[in-house]
C-alpha positions in Angstrom: 23.2 25.8 14.9 24.1 25.2 11.1 24.1 21.3 11.5 20.4 21.7 12.6 19.7 23.9 9.7 20.9 21.3 7.5 19.0 18.4 9.1 15.7 20.1 8.9 16.2 21.1 5.2 17.3 17.4 4.5 14.4 16.0 6.1 12.2 18.6 4.3 13.5 17.7 1.1 13.0 13.9 1.7 9.7 14.5 2.2 9.2 16.1 -0.6 10.4 13.7 -3.1 8.7 11.2 -1.5 6.6 9.5 -4.1 2.9 9.8 -4.0 0.5 6.7 -3.8 -2.3 8.6 -5.0 -3.3 6.7 -8.2 -5.0 3.0 -9.4 -2.2 0.8 -9.3 -2.8 -2.9 -10.8 -1.3 -6.1 -9.8 -1.7 -10.0 -9.0 -2.1 -10.9 -5.5 -0.6 -14.2 -4.8 -3.3 -16.3 -3.2 -3.8 -19.9 -1.5 -2.3 -23.0 -3.3 0.0 -20.8 -5.4 -2.6 -19.0 -7.5 -2.4 -15.0 -7.9 -5.7 -12.9 -8.7 -6.1 -9.9 -10.5 -6.2 -7.0 -7.7 -6.8 -2.9 -8.4 -6.1 -0.6 -5.9 -7.4 3.0 -6.0 -5.6 5.2 -2.9 -5.4 8.9 -2.4 -3.0 10.4 -0.3 -3.9 13.1 2.3 -0.7 14.1 4.6 -0.1 10.8 6.1 -3.2 9.7 6.2 -4.3 7.0 3.0 -7.6 6.1 2.1 -8.7 4.1 -0.8 -10.4 1.0 -1.8 -9.1 -2.7 -3.2 -10.8 -4.1 -5.1 -11.1 -7.7 -7.6 -13.0 -9.1 -10.0 -16.3 -9.5 -7.8 -15.8 -7.1 -5.0 -14.3 -3.8 -3.9 -13.7 -2.8 0.0 -12.3 0.2 1.9 -9.0 0.2 2.9 -8.5 0.8 7.1 -5.7 2.5 8.8 -3.8 3.8 5.8 -0.4 5.5 6.8 2.0 7.1 5.0 5.9 7.7 5.8 8.0 8.7 3.3 8.2 6.2 0.5 6.1 3.9 3.0 2.7 3.0 3.0 0.5 0.7 5.2 -2.9 -0.6 5.6 -5.8 -3.3 6.4 -8.4 -4.5 4.1 -11.6 -6.7 5.8 -13.1 -9.4 3.2 -16.3 -10.3 4.3 -15.9 -14.1 2.6 -16.4 -16.8 4.8 -15.7 -16.4 8.2 -14.0 -13.0 7.2 -10.7 -12.9 6.2 -8.1 -9.4 7.6 -5.7 -8.6 4.9 -2.7 -6.4 5.8 -0.3 -4.5 3.3 2.7 -3.1 3.5 4.3 -1.5 0.6 7.2 0.6 -1.1 6.4 3.5 -3.4 8.1 4.3 -6.6 6.8 6.3 -9.4 5.6 3.8 -11.4 5.1 0.7 -8.9 4.6 -0.3 -5.3 6.7 -3.5 -3.9 4.0 -4.5 -1.9 3.9 -7.4 0.9 0.6 -8.6 2.0 0.0 -11.2 5.5 -3.4 -12.6 6.1 -4.6 -12.3 9.7 -3.3 -15.4 11.6 -0.3 -16.2 9.3 3.1 -15.3 10.4 4.4 -15.2 6.2 4.3 -12.4 4.1 3.8 -12.5 0.5 5.1 -9.8 -2.0 3.9 -8.8 -5.2 4.2 -5.4 -7.2 1.1 -3.2 -8.2 2.2 -1.2 -11.6 0.6 2.3 -11.4 -2.1 2.4 -14.3 -2.2 5.1 -17.0 
């Protein structure tokens, strides 16, 4: 019984200490040919759900399928460029940054980048 109480307390403490992805985050996302593009995420956490937008210099798109599991977040974004591009994001949230990996649909390689929290 004591073991069960300790496990529950530890799980609860982990959830309370999880970093909050709510806010505005900016970074340079890798793109084709080794280029990078300035990107801004406006995120809002609501329990284990994540909503918000991703935007660049000439667009802003809603995120879809946003999830939160402790410090890990994930979501997808559909861009209407050309025939359309689906991007899948996975990130590890810290107090002042998110370590992201982004993967384009149909591509097995994920590219890493960091988004910093805006003040």
